[in-house]
C-alpha positions as CSV (number, residue, x, y, z in Angstrom):
1,M,99.3,-63.0,-91.3
2,G,102.3,-65.4,-91.3
3,Q,104.0,-66.4,-87.6
4,S,107.0,-64.8,-88.2
5,R,105.2,-61.3,-88.6
6,Y,103.3,-61.6,-85.4
7,K,106.4,-63.1,-83.4
8,A,108.7,-60.3,-84.8
9,L,105.9,-57.5,-83.6
10,V,105.8,-59.0,-80.4
11,D,109.6,-59.1,-80.2
12,N,110.3,-55.8,-81.4
13,F,107.7,-54.3,-79.0
14,A,109.8,-56.3,-76.1
15,A,112.9,-55.1,-77.1
16,D,111.8,-51.4,-77.1
17,I,110.1,-51.9,-73.8
18,R,113.5,-53.7,-72.3
19,D,115.7,-50.9,-74.1
20,G,113.9,-48.0,-72.7
21,K,112.9,-46.8,-75.7
22,L,109.2,-47.1,-74.6
23,S,109.4,-46.1,-71.0
24,P,107.5,-47.1,-67.9
25,G,103.7,-45.6,-68.4
26,T,104.0,-44.9,-72.3
27,Q,100.3,-45.2,-73.4
28,L,100.5,-47.6,-76.4
29,P,98.6,-47.1,-79.7
30,T,94.8,-48.8,-79.3
31,H,94.4,-52.3,-80.9
32,R,92.2,-50.6,-83.9
33,Q,95.1,-48.0,-84.5
34,L,97.9,-50.7,-84.1
35,A,95.9,-53.0,-86.8
36,A,95.9,-50.2,-89.0
37,E,99.5,-48.9,-88.8
38,Q,101.0,-52.5,-89.3
39,G,98.2,-53.3,-91.9
40,I,96.6,-56.6,-89.8
41,A,93.9,-58.1,-88.7
42,L,92.2,-56.5,-85.5
43,V,92.5,-59.5,-83.6
44,T,96.4,-60.3,-84.5
45,A,96.5,-56.6,-82.8
46,S,94.4,-58.1,-79.8
47,R,97.1,-61.1,-79.8
48,V,100.2,-59.1,-80.2
49,Y,99.1,-57.3,-77.0
50,A,97.7,-60.0,-75.0
51,E,101.4,-62.0,-75.6
52,L,103.1,-58.5,-74.2
53,E,100.8,-59.0,-71.2
54,K,101.5,-62.7,-70.6
55,M,105.0,-61.6,-70.7
56,G,104.7,-58.8,-67.9
57,L,105.5,-55.8,-70.4
58,I,102.5,-54.0,-70.8
59,S,99.3,-54.3,-68.8
60,G,95.4,-53.2,-70.7
61,E,93.4,-50.7,-68.4
62,A,89.3,-50.8,-68.8
63,G,88.6,-47.3,-70.1
64,R,92.1,-45.9,-70.1
65,G,94.3,-48.0,-72.6
66,T,97.3,-49.7,-72.6
67,F,100.1,-48.8,-71.1
68,V,104.1,-49.9,-70.7
69,R,104.7,-51.8,-67.1
70,E,107.3,-50.6,-64.6
71,T,109.3,-53.5,-65.3
72,S,111.7,-53.6,-62.8
73,V,108.7,-54.0,-60.2
74,P,108.8,-58.1,-59.5
75,M,106.0,-59.5,-61.5
76,N,103.0,-60.5,-58.9
77,H,104.6,-58.2,-56.6
78,G,103.0,-59.3,-53.6
79,I,102.6,-63.1,-53.6
80,D,106.3,-64.5,-54.1
81,Q,108.4,-63.3,-51.0
82,Q,111.3,-61.4,-52.4
83,P,114.4,-61.1,-51.0
84,V,114.3,-58.5,-48.3
85,S,117.5,-56.6,-48.7
86,E,119.5,-55.2,-45.6
87,G,117.8,-51.7,-44.2
88,M,114.6,-53.0,-46.6
89,I,111.5,-51.5,-44.5
90,D,108.6,-54.1,-45.6
91,L,105.7,-52.6,-45.9
92,N,104.3,-55.8,-48.5
93,F,104.1,-58.6,-45.9
94,N,102.4,-58.8,-42.3
95,S,104.6,-60.8,-40.0
96,P,103.5,-59.3,-36.9
97,S,105.8,-60.0,-33.9
98,L,105.4,-57.9,-30.0
99,P,109.0,-58.2,-27.9
100,Q,107.8,-60.6,-25.9
101,Q,107.2,-63.3,-28.0
102,T,110.8,-65.0,-27.9
103,D,111.0,-65.0,-24.0
104,M,107.3,-66.8,-24.1
105,L,108.9,-69.2,-26.9
106,R,112.1,-69.8,-24.7
107,D,109.6,-71.0,-21.6
108,A,107.2,-72.6,-24.1
109,L,110.7,-74.8,-25.2
110,R,111.7,-75.0,-21.7
111,Q,108.4,-76.2,-20.7
112,L,108.0,-79.0,-23.5
113,A,111.6,-80.3,-22.4
114,C,110.7,-81.5,-19.3
115,A,107.2,-82.9,-20.5
116,G,106.4,-86.7,-20.0
117,D,105.3,-87.4,-23.4
118,L,108.1,-85.6,-25.7
119,E,109.3,-88.8,-27.3
120,A,106.2,-89.1,-29.0
121,L,106.8,-86.0,-30.8
122,L,109.5,-88.1,-32.6
123,H,107.2,-89.9,-34.3
124,Y,104.5,-89.6,-37.0
125,Q,101.0,-88.2,-36.0
126,P,97.8,-88.7,-37.3
127,H,97.2,-87.0,-40.5
128,A,94.3,-84.8,-38.4
129,G,96.5,-84.3,-35.6
130,R,96.3,-86.0,-32.4
131,T,92.8,-86.4,-30.6
132,H,93.5,-84.2,-27.7
133,E,95.2,-81.3,-29.4
134,R,92.1,-81.5,-31.6
135,S,90.1,-81.1,-28.5
136,V,92.4,-78.3,-27.6
137,I,91.6,-76.3,-30.7
138,A,87.7,-76.9,-30.7
139,R,87.9,-75.3,-27.6
140,H,89.8,-72.2,-29.1
141,L,87.4,-71.9,-31.6
142,H,84.6,-71.6,-29.3
143,H,86.2,-68.0,-28.7
144,R,85.6,-67.5,-32.3
145,D,81.3,-68.4,-32.0
146,I,82.5,-71.8,-33.5
147,N,81.0,-74.2,-31.4
148,V,82.1,-77.8,-32.9
149,D,83.1,-81.5,-32.1
150,A,86.8,-82.2,-32.3
151,D,86.4,-85.1,-34.8
152,R,85.6,-82.3,-37.0
153,V,88.9,-80.3,-36.6
154,I,91.7,-80.9,-38.5
155,I,95.0,-79.5,-37.6
156,V,97.0,-78.1,-40.7
157,N,100.3,-76.7,-41.3
158,G,99.2,-73.0,-41.3
159,A,96.0,-71.4,-43.0
160,Q,97.7,-71.6,-46.7
161,H,98.2,-75.2,-46.2
162,G,94.7,-76.0,-44.7
163,L,93.6,-74.0,-48.1
164,A,95.2,-76.5,-50.6
165,T,94.4,-79.6,-48.5
166,S,90.9,-78.2,-48.5
167,V,90.7,-77.9,-52.7
168,M,92.6,-80.6,-53.4
169,A,90.0,-82.7,-51.8
170,L,87.0,-81.4,-52.6
171,L,87.7,-79.6,-55.8
172,N,88.4,-80.6,-59.3
173,P,90.9,-79.1,-62.2
174,G,88.3,-77.0,-64.3
175,D,86.0,-76.2,-61.3
176,V,84.5,-72.6,-61.1
177,V,84.9,-71.0,-58.1
178,A,83.4,-67.5,-57.4
179,V,85.7,-65.2,-55.7
180,D,85.7,-61.4,-55.1
181,G,87.3,-58.6,-57.4
182,L,90.2,-58.5,-54.9
183,I,91.0,-61.2,-53.2
184,Y,94.1,-63.0,-51.0
185,P,96.7,-63.5,-53.6
186,G,97.8,-67.0,-51.7
187,F,94.2,-68.6,-53.1
188,K,94.8,-67.2,-56.4
189,V,98.7,-69.0,-56.6
190,L,96.4,-72.1,-55.4
191,A,93.7,-72.1,-57.9
192,E,96.5,-71.5,-60.6
193,V,98.4,-74.7,-59.3
194,Q,95.0,-76.8,-59.2
195,Q,93.9,-75.5,-62.4
196,L,90.7,-73.9,-61.1
197,E,88.8,-71.1,-63.0
198,L,88.1,-68.4,-60.7
199,A,84.9,-66.3,-61.6
200,P,85.0,-62.4,-59.9
201,I,82.4,-60.9,-58.4
202,L,82.2,-57.0,-58.5
203,L,82.9,-55.3,-55.5
204,T,80.8,-52.5,-54.0
205,E,81.6,-49.5,-51.0
206,Q,80.0,-52.0,-48.5
207,G,81.5,-55.4,-49.7
208,P,81.1,-57.9,-52.3
209,D,77.9,-57.5,-54.5
210,L,75.8,-61.0,-54.0
211,D,73.6,-59.7,-56.5
212,A,76.5,-60.4,-59.2
213,L,77.1,-63.5,-57.6
214,A,73.7,-64.8,-58.2
215,T,73.6,-63.6,-61.9
216,L,76.6,-65.4,-62.2
217,C,75.4,-68.9,-60.6
218,E,72.5,-68.4,-63.1
219,S,74.7,-68.3,-66.4
220,R,77.7,-70.8,-64.9
221,K,78.1,-73.9,-63.4
222,V,80.0,-73.0,-60.2
223,K,81.1,-75.2,-57.9
224,A,82.7,-73.3,-54.9
225,V,82.4,-69.4,-53.5
226,Y,85.6,-68.8,-51.5
227,A,84.7,-65.9,-49.4
228,M,86.2,-63.6,-46.5
229,P,83.3,-62.1,-44.2
230,T,85.2,-61.2,-41.2
231,L,88.2,-59.0,-41.7
232,H,88.5,-59.3,-45.7
233,N,92.2,-58.9,-47.2
234,P,92.9,-56.7,-48.5
235,M,89.6,-54.7,-47.8
236,G,89.2,-55.0,-44.1
237,W,85.5,-55.5,-44.2
238,V,83.7,-57.6,-41.9
239,M,80.1,-58.4,-43.5
240,D,77.1,-58.3,-41.1
241,I,74.7,-61.2,-41.0
242,E,72.3,-59.8,-43.5
243,W,74.7,-60.5,-45.8
244,R,76.0,-63.9,-44.6
245,H,72.4,-65.1,-44.7
246,K,71.8,-63.9,-48.3
247,L,75.4,-65.6,-49.0
248,I,73.7,-68.6,-47.6
249,A,70.6,-68.7,-49.3
250,I,72.8,-68.2,-52.9
251,A,74.8,-71.1,-52.0
252,R,71.9,-73.5,-50.9
253,Q,70.4,-72.6,-53.5
254,H,72.8,-73.1,-56.5
255,N,74.7,-76.1,-54.5
256,L,77.8,-74.3,-53.6
257,L,80.6,-75.2,-51.3
258,I,81.4,-72.3,-49.3
259,I,85.6,-72.2,-48.2
260,E,85.7,-69.4,-45.4
261,D,89.0,-67.8,-44.8
262,A,89.2,-66.6,-41.4
263,A,93.3,-65.8,-41.4
264,Y,92.5,-62.3,-40.0
265,A,89.1,-62.9,-38.4
266,F,90.7,-62.6,-34.8
267,H,91.3,-59.1,-35.4
268,A,87.8,-58.1,-35.8
269,P,85.8,-57.9,-31.9
270,N,82.4,-59.1,-31.5
271,P,81.9,-60.0,-35.2
272,P,78.8,-61.6,-36.5
273,A,78.5,-65.4,-36.5
274,P,81.2,-67.2,-38.9
275,L,79.8,-68.8,-41.8
276,V,80.8,-72.5,-40.7
277,S,78.6,-71.8,-37.5
278,L,75.5,-70.6,-40.1
279,A,75.7,-73.0,-42.6
280,P,77.9,-76.2,-41.1
281,D,77.0,-78.5,-43.7
282,I,78.7,-76.7,-46.7
283,T,81.2,-74.7,-45.1
284,V,85.0,-75.2,-44.9
285,Y,86.8,-73.0,-42.2
286,V,90.1,-72.3,-42.7
287,S,92.1,-70.2,-40.4
288,G,95.6,-70.6,-38.2
289,L,97.6,-69.2,-35.7
290,S,100.4,-67.2,-38.2
291,K,99.0,-63.7,-37.9
292,S,97.8,-64.0,-34.2
293,I,100.9,-65.9,-33.0
294,A,103.9,-65.9,-35.3
295,T,103.6,-66.5,-39.0
296,G,106.8,-69.0,-38.1
297,L,104.7,-71.2,-36.0
298,R,102.9,-72.6,-39.1
299,V,100.0,-74.4,-37.0
300,G,96.3,-74.0,-39.1
301,F,93.2,-75.6,-38.7
302,V,90.2,-76.6,-41.1
303,V,86.7,-77.1,-39.8
304,A,84.7,-79.6,-42.1
305,P,81.4,-81.3,-42.5
306,D,82.3,-85.2,-41.6
307,Q,81.6,-86.8,-44.8
308,W,84.5,-84.6,-46.1
309,I,87.0,-85.1,-42.9
310,P,88.6,-88.4,-44.6
311,K,89.3,-86.4,-48.2
312,I,91.1,-83.5,-46.3
313,E,92.9,-86.5,-44.3
314,R,94.0,-88.0,-47.4
315,A,95.1,-84.7,-48.9
316,I,97.4,-84.0,-45.9
317,R,98.9,-87.3,-46.4
318,A,99.7,-86.3,-49.9
319,T,101.5,-83.5,-48.9
320,T,103.3,-83.2,-45.5
321,W,101.6,-86.4,-43.7
322,N,100.9,-84.7,-40.5
323,T,101.4,-80.9,-38.7
324,P,105.0,-81.0,-36.9
325,A,104.1,-82.3,-33.7
326,L,106.5,-79.9,-31.7
327,M,104.7,-77.1,-33.5
328,S,101.4,-78.2,-32.8
329,A,102.4,-79.1,-29.0
330,I,103.7,-75.4,-28.4
331,A,100.8,-73.8,-30.2
332,C,98.0,-76.4,-27.8
333,R,100.2,-75.4,-24.8
334,W,99.9,-71.8,-25.5
335,I,96.0,-72.2,-26.3
336,D,95.2,-74.0,-23.1
337,D,97.1,-71.4,-20.7
338,G,95.3,-68.4,-22.0
339,T,98.9,-67.0,-24.2
340,A,96.7,-67.3,-27.8
341,I,93.9,-65.3,-26.4
342,Q,96.3,-62.6,-24.7
343,L,98.0,-62.3,-27.3
344,E,95.4,-61.9,-30.0
345,A,94.0,-59.0,-27.9
346,E,97.5,-57.2,-27.7
347,K,97.8,-57.9,-31.2
348,R,94.2,-55.9,-32.0
349,Q,95.4,-53.4,-29.5
350,D,98.9,-52.9,-31.4
351,A,97.1,-53.0,-34.7
352,M,94.8,-50.5,-33.7
353,I,97.9,-48.0,-33.0
354,R,99.5,-48.4,-36.2
355,Q,96.1,-47.9,-38.0
356,S,95.7,-44.2,-36.0
357,M,99.5,-44.0,-37.2
358,A,98.4,-44.4,-40.6
359,R,95.0,-42.1,-40.6
360,E,97.7,-39.2,-39.3
361,V,99.7,-40.0,-42.1
362,F,97.3,-40.0,-45.3
363,Q,94.8,-37.4,-43.7
364,G,92.7,-36.6,-46.3
365,F,93.3,-39.6,-48.7
366,E,90.1,-41.6,-49.0
367,Y,91.7,-45.2,-48.3
368,I,89.9,-48.3,-46.8
369,S,90.8,-50.0,-43.7
370,H,89.6,-51.9,-40.7
371,P,90.5,-49.8,-37.4
372,A,91.9,-52.8,-36.1
373,S,93.7,-54.4,-38.9
374,Y,97.2,-54.5,-39.9
375,F,96.8,-53.4,-43.3
376,I,95.3,-50.7,-45.8
377,W,93.9,-50.2,-49.3
378,L,94.9,-46.8,-50.9
379,P,93.5,-46.3,-54.1
380,L,95.5,-43.6,-55.9
381,P,94.6,-40.7,-57.7
382,D,93.6,-41.2,-61.3
383,E,96.7,-39.8,-63.0
384,I,99.1,-41.4,-60.6
385,R,100.1,-45.5,-61.5
386,A,100.9,-47.6,-58.7
387,D,104.0,-49.6,-60.4
388,K,105.6,-45.9,-60.8
389,I,105.0,-45.3,-57.3
390,V,106.2,-49.3,-56.2
391,M,109.4,-48.3,-58.1
392,Q,110.3,-45.2,-56.0
393,L,109.4,-46.8,-52.7
394,L,111.9,-49.8,-53.8
395,Q,115.0,-47.3,-54.5
396,D,113.9,-46.0,-51.0
397,N,114.3,-49.2,-49.6
398,I,110.6,-49.6,-48.5
399,S,108.6,-52.5,-50.2
400,V,104.7,-52.1,-50.7
401,S,102.2,-53.7,-53.1
402,T,100.3,-52.6,-56.2
403,A,96.8,-54.4,-56.6
404,E,98.2,-56.7,-58.7
405,P,98.4,-59.4,-56.7
406,F,95.1,-59.4,-55.3
407,A,92.9,-58.9,-58.4
408,T,91.0,-61.6,-60.4
409,T,89.6,-59.2,-62.3
410,D,91.1,-57.7,-66.1
411,H,91.1,-54.2,-64.7
412,V,93.7,-53.8,-62.1
413,P,92.9,-50.9,-60.3
414,H,95.6,-48.6,-59.2
415,A,95.9,-48.9,-55.3
416,L,98.6,-50.0,-53.0
417,R,97.9,-52.3,-50.2
418,I,100.0,-51.5,-47.6
419,A,101.3,-53.6,-44.5
420,L,101.6,-52.3,-41.4
421,G,102.6,-55.1,-38.9
422,S,106.3,-55.9,-39.7
423,V,107.8,-53.1,-38.4
424,D,108.6,-51.0,-35.7
425,L,106.6,-48.0,-34.7
426,D,109.5,-45.4,-35.4
427,K,110.4,-47.5,-39.0
428,L,106.7,-47.4,-39.5
429,Q,106.1,-43.6,-39.0
430,T,109.2,-43.0,-41.5
431,A,107.8,-45.5,-44.1
432,L,104.5,-44.3,-44.2
433,T,105.3,-40.3,-44.2
434,R,107.5,-41.4,-47.3
435,V,105.3,-43.4,-49.3
436,R,102.9,-40.2,-48.8
437,S,105.4,-37.9,-49.6
438,V,106.2,-40.2,-52.9
439,I,102.4,-40.1,-53.9
440,D,102.2,-36.3,-53.5
441,G,105.1,-35.9,-55.6
442,Y,103.7,-37.7,-58.6
443,A,100.4,-35.8,-57.7
444,Y,101.3,-32.4,-58.2
């Protein structure tokens, strides 16, 4: 079959979808049916559908078929920050903030203005952060059951920057990284930019299937495993100590680097020991203050073995040189005076109130969450398509995320990830009630 015939089929399907002749949710012929109808080879039919899927016009769903996507919903909704129109209720991103935090920032800036070392903040800082501030972060990490010397702590521009610099320093393009079937979307973007191959492992009702990870490592040359053992995003799991020891055993057997993402870990009261405490020689621990203090305060931290510190510092130099000294000074002041721990406790309590509201609204739904987290994972009934729900809610000025940004498998489940932390409680009640109403409307 000539290239022109193949491209013509792709162009015809694309035109029919964009013109509305093939409406969102329409089930397309199977690959074999398309081949028979068009008189083309099966491999060519598969290639046509692959091209349309790459364009974001259709989606293939294991066991169900191939369907026209709702193209009004932005591609990868939930990864790229979409412009929030006036009046939009944001249940897509979490930017939790307590009412008193603005005044707390004013006070911190006043105190900083009177500090003796203010001039030092105008100059370049060491790539890993100033020594005394690394010591402050190390003391803060003791509250998370991480006993580490300051020279193993690196200050970065938020947890995403910590992930990026760790990957740049320790992995190479083409490396295989084992990941859960559903993960934090920012790591997917990072893997794409750094040309890593993400190898998904199956998820069970209790968490990531480590037997599947072991099987993967026996069949592929896996370089690293990316894990969120404490407050998994988007599932809210906190993995027990046996799971953690088993993961470490697999990592040691197959010489894996462990990347431990603990961005939401502060939400979980009294969790098992972090992986970095159980296996400090093979684990890079990444977290930050975006969720516990403020998303605009771009201060994060990385804990790594001594031999990897220079490599990560070099990646920091190549990206931002250093964390802005003004930001790290405010963050460390709040850690030193107990403000950070206070905010963590208050945000856990705030999240519990919001989870209680969600339980009431979604009574009868089997959704997944942690009782002190700022998000829920809401699987949809089989007959309901997530993109339809998201589109209807966008028309109602409510933004939520589908499963697509989180999925690393070919099959993307029809589910919603609902962020609870960005709007006030009155608006949250109204928005969640509307989400429930839209789902109920499609179910009957």
